[in-house]
C-alpha positions in Angstrom: -19.3 55.6 -7.0 -22.8 55.5 -5.5 -21.3 53.9 -2.5 -19.0 56.8 -1.8 -21.8 59.3 -2.3 -23.8 57.6 0.4 -20.9 58.2 2.8 -20.8 61.9 2.0 -21.6 62.8 5.6 -18.2 61.5 6.6 -16.4 64.3 5.0 -16.8 67.0 2.4 -19.7 66.7 0.0 -17.5 66.3 -3.1 -17.0 62.8 -4.5 -14.3 60.9 -2.7 -11.8 58.4 -4.0 -11.9 54.8 -2.6 -8.7 55.4 -0.7 -10.1 58.5 1.0 -13.3 56.8 1.9 -11.5 53.8 3.4 -9.3 56.0 5.5 -12.3 58.0 6.8 -14.1 54.8 7.7 -10.9 53.5 9.5 -10.8 56.7 11.5 -14.4 56.3 12.4 -13.8 52.7 13.6 -10.9 53.9 15.9 -12.4 57.1 17.3 -16.1 56.6 17.5 -17.6 56.2 21.0 -21.0 55.0 20.0 -21.4 51.3 19.1 -23.7 52.1 16.2 -21.2 54.4 14.7 -18.5 51.8 14.9 -20.8 49.2 13.5 -21.7 51.4 10.5 -18.0 52.1 9.8 -17.1 48.4 9.9 -20.0 47.6 7.6 -18.7 50.3 5.2 -15.2 48.7 5.3 -16.7 45.3 4.7 -18.5 46.6 1.6 -15.3 48.1 0.2 -13.1 45.2 1.1 -15.1 42.9 -1.3 -13.8 45.0 -4.3 -10.7 46.9 -3.2 -9.2 45.0 -0.3 -7.6 48.1 0.9 -8.5 48.7 4.5 -6.9 49.9 7.7 -6.3 46.5 9.4 -5.1 47.6 12.8 -8.2 49.5 13.8 -10.3 46.4 13.0 -8.0 44.1 15.1 -8.1 46.6 18.0 -11.9 46.7 17.8 -12.0 42.9 17.7 -10.0 42.6 21.0 -11.7 45.5 22.8 -15.4 45.6 21.8 -16.4 41.9 21.2 -19.6 41.9 23.2 -21.9 42.7 20.2 -22.4 39.7 18.0 -23.5 41.7 14.9 -20.3 43.8 15.2 -18.2 40.8 15.7 -19.8 39.2 12.6 -19.0 42.2 10.5 -15.4 42.4 11.7 -14.7 38.7 11.1 -16.3 38.7 7.7 -14.2 41.8 6.7 -11.0 40.1 7.9 -11.8 36.9 6.0 -12.3 39.0 2.8 -9.0 40.8 3.4 -7.0 37.6 3.9 -8.6 35.5 1.1 -6.4 34.9 -1.9 -9.1 35.3 -4.5 -8.6 38.3 -6.9 -11.1 41.1 -6.2 -13.7 41.9 -8.9 -13.0 45.6 -9.0 -9.2 45.7 -9.2 -7.9 48.8 -11.0 -4.5 50.3 -11.2 -5.7 53.4 -9.4 -6.6 51.7 -6.1 -3.8 49.2 -6.0 -6.2 46.2 -5.9 -5.1 43.3 -3.7 -3.3 40.2 -4.9 -2.5 37.0 -3.1 0.7 38.8 -1.9 -1.4 41.5 -0.3 -3.7 38.9 1.3 -0.6 37.1 2.7 0.6 40.4 4.1 -2.7 41.0 5.9 -2.6 37.5 7.3 1.0 38.0 8.5 0.0 41.3 10.2 -2.7 39.4 12.1 -0.3 36.7 13.2 2.3 39.3 14.2 -0.1 41.2 16.4 1.6 42.0 19.7 -1.5 41.6 21.8 -2.1 38.2 20.3 -5.4 38.5 18.4 -5.2 34.8 17.9 -6.0 34.2 21.6 -9.1 36.4 21.1 -10.2 34.3 18.2 -9.7 31.1 20.1 -11.9 32.6 22.9 -14.5 33.5 20.3 -14.8 29.8 19.4 -16.7 29.4 22.7 -19.3 32.0 21.7 -22.7 30.5 21.3 -23.7 32.7 18.4 -23.6 30.8 15.1 -22.1 33.5 12.9 -19.4 34.4 15.3 -18.3 30.9 15.8 -18.6 30.0 12.1 -16.7 33.0 10.9 -14.0 32.6 13.5 -13.3 29.0 12.3 -13.2 30.2 8.7 -10.8 33.0 9.6 -8.5 30.6 11.4 -8.6 28.3 8.4 -7.8 31.2 6.0 -4.8 32.2 8.2 -3.6 28.6 8.2 -3.5 28.6 4.4 -1.1 31.6 4.5 1.1 30.7 7.4 0.1 27.4 9.0 3.3 26.8 11.0 3.0 30.3 12.6 -0.6 29.8 13.5 0.1 26.4 15.0 2.7 27.9 17.3 0.2 30.6 18.5 -2.5 27.9 19.1 0.0 25.8 21.1 0.9 28.6 23.5 -2.7 29.3 24.2 -3.8 27.4 27.3 -7.1 26.3 25.9 -6.3 26.7 22.2 -6.3 23.1 21.0 -9.1 22.2 23.4 -11.4 24.9 21.8 -10.6 23.5 18.4 -11.5 19.9 19.4 -14.7 21.2 21.0 -15.9 22.1 17.5 -16.3 18.3 16.9 -19.1 18.3 19.4 -21.0 21.3 17.9 -24.5 20.3 17.0 -24.5 22.6 14.0 -23.1 20.5 11.2 -21.6 23.3 9.2 -19.5 24.5 12.1 -18.5 20.9 13.0 -17.5 20.2 9.5 -15.4 23.4 9.3 -13.7 22.4 12.5 -12.8 19.0 11.1 -11.2 20.7 8.0 -9.2 23.0 10.2 -8.0 20.2 12.5 -7.0 18.2 9.4 -4.8 21.0 8.2 -3.3 21.6 11.6 -2.5 17.9 12.4 -1.0 17.0 9.1 2.6 17.4 10.3 2.5 18.9 13.8 3.1 16.0 16.3 2.5 18.2 19.3 -1.0 19.2 18.1 -1.6 15.6 17.2 -0.9 14.5 20.7 -3.1 17.1 22.4 -6.0 16.6 20.0 -5.8 12.8 20.7 -5.9 13.3 24.4 -8.9 15.6 24.1 -10.9 12.5 23.3 -10.8 13.1 19.6 -10.7 9.4 18.6 -14.1 8.7 20.3 -15.6 11.9 18.9 -14.5 11.2 15.4 -15.7 7.6 15.4 -19.0 8.8 16.8 -19.4 11.2 14.0 -18.7 8.4 11.5 -21.4 6.3 13.0 -23.9 9.2 13.0 -23.1 9.9 9.3 -23.9 6.3 8.2 -20.6 4.6 8.8 -18.2 3.9 5.9 -21.1 4.2 3.4 -21.6 7.8 4.5 -20.8 11.1 2.8 -17.6 13.1 2.5 -17.8 14.1 6.2 -17.0 10.5 7.0 -14.0 10.7 4.7 -12.8 13.9 6.5 -13.2 12.3 9.9 -11.2 9.3 8.8 -8.6 11.5 7.3 -8.3 13.4 10.6 -8.0 10.0 12.4 -5.2 9.1 10.0 -3.4 12.3 10.6 -3.5 11.8 14.4 -2.0 8.3 14.1 0.5 8.8 11.3 4.1 8.6 12.5 3.0 9.2 16.1 3.9 6.2 18.3 2.3 7.7 21.5 -1.0 8.3 19.7 -1.0 4.8 18.3 -0.5 3.4 21.8 -3.3 5.5 23.1 -5.6 4.5 20.3 -5.0 0.8 21.1 -5.3 1.3 24.9 -8.6 3.1 24.5 -10.1 0.3 22.4 -9.8 2.2 19.2 -8.5 -0.9 17.4 -11.5 -2.8 18.5 -13.8 -0.4 16.7 -12.0 -0.8 13.3 -13.8 -4.0 12.3 -17.2 -2.2 12.3 -15.9 0.3 9.9 -15.1 -2.5 7.4 -18.6 -3.9 7.3 -20.3 -2.6 4.1 -23.7 -4.0 4.9 -25.0 -3.8 8.5 -27.4 -6.6 7.9 -24.8 -9.1 6.7 -24.5 -12.2 8.8 -21.6 -14.6 9.4 -22.2 -17.7 7.3 -18.8 -19.3 7.5 -16.3 -20.3 10.1 -14.6 -17.8 12.3 -17.4 -15.3 11.6 -16.7 -15.2 7.9 -19.6 -14.3 5.6 -20.5 -16.5 2.6 -18.0 -15.6 -0.1 -20.7 -16.1 -2.8 -23.5 -14.1 -1.1 -26.2 -13.2 -3.7 -26.9 -9.7 -2.4 -24.5 -7.3 -4.0 -23.6 -4.0 -2.4 -23.6 -1.0 -4.7 -20.2 0.8 -4.4 -20.2 4.5 -4.9 -17.1 6.6 -5.4 -17.4 8.1 -2.0 -17.9 4.7 -0.4 -14.7 3.5 -2.0 -12.8 6.6 -0.8 -14.0 6.1 2.7 -13.0 2.5 2.8 -9.6 3.2 1.4 -8.9 5.6 4.2 -9.9 3.0 6.8 -7.7 0.4 5.1 -4.8 2.9 5.1 -5.3 3.5 8.8 -5.2 -0.3 9.5 -2.0 -0.7 7.4 -0.4 2.3 9.0 -0.8 0.7 12.5 1.1 -2.4 11.5 3.9 -1.2 9.4 7.0 -3.4 9.6 9.7 -2.3 11.9 7.5 -0.1 14.2 7.7 -0.8 17.9 3.9 -1.2 18.2 3.5 -3.4 15.2 3.3 -6.8 17.0 1.0 -5.4 19.7 -1.3 -4.0 17.0 -1.2 -7.2 15.0 -2.3 -9.1 18.1 -5.0 -6.7 18.9 -6.4 -6.7 15.4 -6.5 -10.5 15.3 -8.2 -10.7 18.7 -10.9 -8.2 17.8 -11.8 -10.0 14.5 -10.4 -7.7 11.9 -9.4 -10.4 9.4 -13.0 -11.7 8.6 -14.4 -8.4 7.3 -11.2 -7.8 5.5 -11.6 -11.2 3.7 -15.2 -10.2 3.0 -13.9 -7.1 1.2 -11.2 -9.0 -0.6 -13.7 -11.5 -2.0 -16.4 -8.9 -2.9 -16.2 -9.1 -6.7 -18.5 -6.1 -6.9 -16.1 -3.9 -4.9 -13.5 -1.8 -6.8 -10.2 -3.5 -7.4 -8.4 -0.8 -5.4 -10.5 -1.7 -2.3 -10.0 -5.4 -2.7 -6.3 -5.1 -3.2 -5.8 -2.9 -0.1 -7.9 -5.4 2.0 -5.5 -8.2 0.9 -2.5 -6.1 1.7 -4.0 -5.3 5.1 -4.5 -9.0 5.9 -0.9 -9.7 4.8 0.3 -7.0 7.1 -1.6 -8.4 10.1 -0.1 -11.9 9.8 3.4 -11.0 8.5 6.1 -12.3 10.8 3.5 -13.1 13.5 3.4 -16.9 14.1 0.1 -16.9 16.1 -1.7 -14.9 13.4 -0.3 -17.1 10.6 -1.5 -20.2 12.4 -5.0 -18.7 12.9 -5.2 -17.6 9.3 -4.2 -21.2 8.2 -7.3 -22.5 10.0 -9.8 -20.1 8.4 -12.3 -21.8 6.0 -14.5 -20.0 3.6 -17.6 -21.6 2.1 -18.0 -21.2 -1.6 -20.8 -22.4 -3.8 -19.9 -25.2 -6.3 -19.6 -24.3 -10.0 -22.1 -25.5 -12.5 -25.9 -25.8 -12.3 -27.3 -23.1 -10.0 -30.1 -25.5 -9.0 -27.7 -28.3 -8.1 -28.2 -30.0 -4.7 -24.4 -30.1 -4.2 -23.4 -28.7 -0.9 -21.1 -25.6 -0.6 -17.5 -26.6 -0.3 -15.5 -25.1 2.6 -12.0 -24.2 1.4 -8.9 -22.8 3.3 -8.7 -19.1 2.9 -5.1 -19.4 1.5 -6.4 -21.5 -1.4 -8.9 -18.8 -2.4 -6.2 -16.1 -2.0 -3.9 -18.1 -4.3 -6.7 -18.4 -6.8 -7.0 -14.6 -6.8 -3.3 -14.3 -7.6 -3.1 -16.8 -10.5 -6.7 -17.6 -11.4 -8.9 -16.4 -14.2 -9.8 -12.7 -14.3 -13.5 -11.9 -13.6 -15.5 -11.1 -16.7 -15.6 -7.4 -17.5 -12.5 -6.5 -15.5 -9.5 -5.2 -17.5 -6.1 -6.8 -17.1 -4.5 -3.6 -15.8 -7.3 -3.1 -13.2 -7.2 -6.7 -11.9 -3.4 -6.7 -11.8 -3.4 -4.9 -8.4 -5.6 -7.6 -7.0 -3.1 -10.3 -8.1 -0.2 -8.3 -6.7 -2.0 -7.9 -3.3 -3.0 -11.6 -3.2 0.7 -12.6 -3.8 1.7 -10.2 -1.0 -0.6 -12.0 1.3 0.7 -15.4 0.4 4.3 -14.3 1.0 3.2 -12.8 4.4 1.7 -16.2 5.3 4.7 -18.2 4.2 7.4 -15.8 5.4 9.3 -17.2 8.4 6.8 -20.1 8.4 8.5 -23.2 7.0 5.6 -25.4 8.0 3.3 -23.4 5.8 5.8 -23.8 2.9 5.8 -27.5 3.4 2.0 -27.7 3.6 1.7 -25.8 0.3 4.4 -27.9 -1.3 2.4 -31.0 -0.4 -0.5 -29.8 -2.6 1.7 -29.6 -5.7 0.2 -32.2 -8.2 0.8 -32.7 -11.9 -1.8 -32.4 -14.6 -3.8 -35.7 -14.9 -4.1 -36.1 -11.1 -6.9 -34.7 -9.0 -6.8 -31.1 -9.6 -5.5 -30.8 -13.1 -5.5 -28.1 -15.6 -8.7 -29.5 -17.1 -10.5 -29.2 -13.8 -12.4 -26.1 -12.8 -10.3 -23.8 -10.7 -12.5 -24.3 -7.6 -11.8 -28.0 -7.7 -8.0 -27.6 -7.6 -5.7 -27.4 -4.7 -3.4 -24.4 -4.3 -0.3 -26.2 -5.6 -2.1 -27.9 -8.5 -3.5 -24.6 -9.7 0.0 -23.0 -9.7 1.5 -25.9 -11.7 -1.4 -25.9 -14.1 -1.0 -22.2 -14.9 2.7 -22.6 -15.4 2.4 -25.6 -17.8 -0.6 -24.1 -19.7 1.2 -20.8 -20.3 0.1 -20.5 -23.9 -3.5 -20.1 -22.9 -3.1 -18.4 -19.6 -0.2 -16.1 -20.9 -2.1 -15.0 -23.9 -5.1 -14.1 -21.8 -3.1 -12.5 -19.0 0.6 -12.9 -18.8 0.5 -11.9 -15.1 -1.2 -15.3 -14.2 2.0 -17.1 -15.3 4.3 -14.4 -13.7 2.6 -14.7 -10.3 2.4 -18.5 -10.5 6.1 -18.5 -10.9 6.6 -16.1 -8.0 4.4 -18.1 -5.7 6.1 -21.4 -6.5 9.4 -19.6 -5.9 8.1 -18.5 -2.5 7.1 -22.0 -1.6 10.5 -23.5 -2.6 12.8 -20.7 -1.4 15.4 -21.9 1.2 13.5 -25.1 2.0 15.2 -28.3 0.9 12.2 -30.5 1.7 9.9 -28.4 -0.4 12.4 -28.5 -3.3 12.5 -32.3 -2.9 8.8 -32.5 -2.9 8.5 -30.4 -6.1 11.2 -32.6 -7.7 9.0 -35.7 -7.3 6.4 -34.2 -9.6 6.4 -35.8 -13.1 4.5 -35.0 -16.2 3.1 -37.9 -18.3 0.6 -40.6 -17.9 2.3 -44.0 -17.6 -1.0 -45.8 -18.2 -1.1 -44.3 -21.7 2.5 -45.2 -22.4 3.9 -41.8 -21.8 7.3 -41.6 -20.2 7.4 -39.6 -16.9 9.1 -36.3 -17.3 10.2 -34.3 -14.2 8.4 -31.0 -13.7 11.7 -29.2 -13.6 12.7 -30.3 -17.1 9.1 -29.7 -18.3 9.5 -26.1 -17.2 12.8 -25.8 -19.1 11.0 -27.2 -22.2 8.2 -24.6 -21.7 10.9 -21.9 -21.5 12.4 -23.1 -24.8 9.0 -22.9 -26.5 8.3 -19.5 -25.0 11.6 -18.2 -26.4 10.9 -19.6 -29.8 7.4 -18.2 -30.0 8.7 -14.6 -29.4 6.1 -14.1 -26.7 6.3 -11.6 -23.8 9.7 -11.7 -22.3 8.1 -12.0 -18.9 7.0 -15.6 -19.7 10.6 -16.8 -20.2 11.9 -14.7 -17.3 9.2 -16.2 -15.0 10.4 -19.7 -15.7 14.1 -18.9 -15.6 13.9 -17.1 -12.3 11.8 -19.9 -10.8 14.3 -22.5 -11.8 17.1 -20.3 -10.4 15.4 -20.2 -7.0 14.8 -23.9 -7.2 18.4 -24.9 -7.9 20.2 -22.7 -5.5 21.8 -24.8 -2.8 20.1 -27.9 -4.3 22.5 -30.2 -6.2 20.0 -32.9 -6.6 17.8 -30.5 -8.6 20.9 -29.6 -10.8 21.4 -33.3 -11.4 17.8 -33.6 -12.6 18.1 -30.7 -14.9 21.3 -32.2 -16.4 19.4 -35.4 -17.1 18.0 -33.6 -20.1 21.1 -32.7 -22.2 19.2 -30.3 -24.3 18.8 -28.0 -21.3 22.4 -27.0 -21.4 22.4 -26.5 -25.1 19.3 -24.2 -24.8 21.0 -22.1 -22.1 24.2 -21.7 -24.1 22.1 -20.7 -27.1 20.3 -18.0 -25.1 23.6 -16.7 -23.6 25.4 -16.6 -26.9 22.5 -15.2 -29.0 23.5 -11.9 -30.7 20.1 -10.9 -32.0 16.5 -11.7 -31.2 17.3 -12.4 -27.6 16.0 -10.1 -24.9 18.9 -8.8 -22.7 17.0 -9.6 -19.5 16.3 -13.2 -20.7 19.9 -13.5 -21.7 21.1 -12.4 -18.3 18.7 -14.7 -16.5 19.8 -17.7 -18.6 23.5 -16.8 -17.9 22.8 -16.7 -14.1 21.0 -20.0 -14.3 23.8 -21.7 -16.2 26.3 -20.4 -13.7 24.2 -21.8 -10.8 24.1 -25.2 -12.6 27.9 -25.2 -12.7 28.3 -23.9 -9.2 25.9 -26.4 -7.6 26.7 -29.5 -9.8 27.9 -31.4 -6.7 26.0 -34.7 -6.9 28.4 -37.7 -7.0 26.3 -39.4 -9.7 25.5 -36.3 -11.8 24.7 -37.0 -15.5 27.1 -34.2 -16.5 30.0 -33.6 -14.1 31.7 -30.3 -13.5 34.6 -31.6 -15.6 32.2 -31.9 -18.5 30.5 -28.6 -17.9 33.7 -26.6 -17.5 34.8 -26.7 -21.2 31.3 -25.5 -22.2 31.6 -22.6 -19.6 35.1 -21.6 -20.5 35.2 -22.1 -24.3 31.7 -22.1 -25.7 30.4 -19.3 -23.4 33.4 -17.8 -21.7 33.4 -16.9 -18.1 33.9 -13.2 -19.0 30.9 -13.1 -21.3 28.8 -15.0 -18.8 29.6 -12.4 -16.1 29.0 -9.5 -18.5 25.5 -10.9 -19.2 24.7 -11.2 -15.5 26.2 -7.8 -14.8 24.0 -6.3 -17.4 21.0 -7.9 -15.8 22.0 -6.6 -12.4 22.5 -3.1 -13.7 19.2 -3.0 -15.7 16.6 -0.5 -14.6 14.1 -3.4 -14.4 16.2 -5.3 -11.9 16.9 -2.2 -9.9 13.2 -1.4 -9.8 12.4 -4.8 -8.4 15.1 -4.5 -5.8 13.6 -1.2 -4.6 10.1 -2.7 -4.1 8.8 -3.9 -0.7 8.3 -7.6 -0.3 5.5 -8.8 -2.6 4.5 -5.4 -3.7 4.6 -5.1 -7.5 1.9 -2.6 -8.1 0.9 1.0 -7.6 -1.1 1.5 -4.5 -4.5 2.0 -6.2 -4.1 0.8 -9.8 -2.0 0.4 -12.9 0.9 -1.9 -13.9 4.3 -0.4 -13.5 6.0 -0.9 -16.9 9.3 -1.9 -15.1 8.0 -5.0 -13.4 9.9 -8.0 -14.8 11.4 -9.6 -11.7 9.8 -10.6 -8.4 11.3 -10.0 -4.9 12.1 -13.7 -4.3 14.5 -13.9 -7.3 16.1 -10.5 -6.5 16.7 -11.6 -2.9 18.3 -14.9 -4.0 20.4 -13.1 -6.7 21.7 -10.5 -4.2 22.5 -13.2 -1.6 24.5 -15.4 -4.0 25.9 -12.9 -6.5 29.4 -12.6 -5.0 29.8 -16.3 -4.5 28.5 -16.9 -8.1 31.1 -14.5 -9.6 34.0 -16.4 -7.9 32.6 -19.9 -8.5 32.2 -19.6 -12.3 35.9 -18.6 -12.6 37.1 -21.7 -10.7 38.0 -24.9 -12.5 36.3 -28.2 -11.5 39.3 -29.5 -9.6 40.3 -26.1 -8.3 36.9 -25.5 -6.9 36.9 -28.5 -4.5 40.4 -27.7 -3.3 39.7 -24.0 -2.7 39.3 -23.4 1.1 36.7 -20.7 0.5 34.5 -22.8 -1.8 32.4 -24.2 1.1 31.5 -20.6 1.9 30.9 -19.7 -1.7 28.5 -22.6 -2.0 26.6 -21.5 1.1 27.9 -24.5 3.0 27.1 -27.0 0.2 30.5 -28.6 -0.3 30.3 -32.3 0.4 26.5 -32.4 -0.1 25.3 -35.9 -0.3 21.7 -35.2 -1.1 20.3 -36.4 2.3 17.6 -34.6 4.2 17.0 -35.3 7.9 18.4 -34.6 11.3 21.9 -34.6 9.7 20.9 -32.8 6.6 23.4 -31.0 4.4 24.8 -27.6 5.4 22.6 -25.0 3.9 19.3 -26.7 4.8 17.3 -24.1 6.7 16.6 -24.8 10.3 12.8 -24.7 10.6 12.7 -23.5 14.2 15.6 -21.1 13.5 13.8 -19.6 10.5 10.7 -18.9 12.5 12.6 -17.3 15.4 14.5 -15.1 13.1 11.3 -14.0 11.4 9.7 -13.2 14.7 12.8 -11.2 15.8 12.7 -9.3 12.5 
């Protein structure tokens, strides 16, 4: 109680209680005419508020509004108010004095916000004070009030003529600590308030924030850089007008510089692309990665599918050269997997459904050093960027990187491939042309860097024992990418059907790739390996055979395929329910699209197997169980090509890719009706042409008069662009 004794002159000489002392000090604040007396009383309240948090708030607010010419007095008042409104529990709380809790701090804050004379306007005016302590404490007090009642404070700031402008001016304060506090306050106030977002943006905040980022060392800077980027993100998030303003004021053009990790790096490849195998590795700190992830998030936010500005932003990003530094990040093996994956997603978002960007991406070449002797005189080999991206999706994992960590890179690379192929049938056909069997140039025995995109995919699928045991996701994504190439494209399916396995020169009988895949599925089922291996092959074959009777005929050339499918469907134990459902769906598609005139096994021959050995009801139950499974529903709910968490980890529910689920949903109703129709009944049913997707009467020809159901290349592109 030494403190109270020192203030004995205020009242009687006897010892006073804290409550009495606080009341006398409050009276002194309100009634004193001398500035020094008021200052002494405020300092007394400040000392007491640290421990007891019981003070007369109204006199302090009145003094703040009326006597704000003395900086020392203002500093004491503001510090006292900050202490009163802070949630931290006081050190000296005792039952006798009613020590403050967070509820009491909230009450003090609400009292300030409810002030009839609007003390908030006074605080906003004080932000223009040149004194360091006045300005700093005012920002801190506003931040404390926002923690208690952010929405109410935002309303008060908006009604003040210069309120938001004063807050933005903090970004230009030469004193870093005040500037940084201002950034934090603006982050809190712009998180959800679109009106404040717009005003802040039109106060030249974009240029100021990017200027601070440059001053602090760019993306390799400290946490201040992260805060600036987070504020930039807040201003653009869900705000169409701000996104337009950002693009129109050349904000998009400044994004590529934020992606450059090394200012000294030079472009060594085409289109300004650095050498993918540069020797100088950049050390990635945790803060560096966080900063880069926010930049990548900003880029992806500007080109979200369905937004009115997406196409304009995609065009602007391509024109200002955003893709080259993104590819540099994606290929930086020393970078965290989270950064690499988000860079790949960003490239995919830039080219998705944008024909011009897809065509430009197709022409990008990246120079990589040849494998083998480091002292070799062999020249670096330029490769298409899409080949390297496919290698990321299905190639070998870098040494020292865990399967779970590298999975997100594979998922992002697959997303990019799908974005490149989506609505781009010419790209599908170009990739299908690279499909080659083992034994040809680019076989499974060749180094990955010597293989074409298609040959690598085929090699991984056929060598599933080695690749699957090392990393099952290599096989899973190889299946997904081949499905992406074949989907809804008859010419691509025909091209893949020409691939045969077996060396005639060594007396081996050529075996179609389609039937070889079925043989691999049989071996995977017998080996009791991960169910995803069997599912990967089954779902790939389903996508291949839909609307493709010639493929069905090839599958039926090998009679054991039907027996294998029946065995999987009828299995009562030891068969995974998802595999069983996929086998049932595949068998139903074989029956549905068995329309070739010279098929090895006609529908009349298949129907007894379907109706008696399997049973239409059991077949549909197996497929229904697949459709209702949590694994299938999880895949349906995923965005196109996205099969991973944003920044790491493998979702345990991932069993199906989006290509298969889309095909399944499209054909499910027709499938259910088709498997209940007899062979003769089917051809006579007037609805059967619709159920087959327009395939009735298919003769297997491809050309200007190709069968109904063959996608129109120009039409597919125009539909994609419209989407």
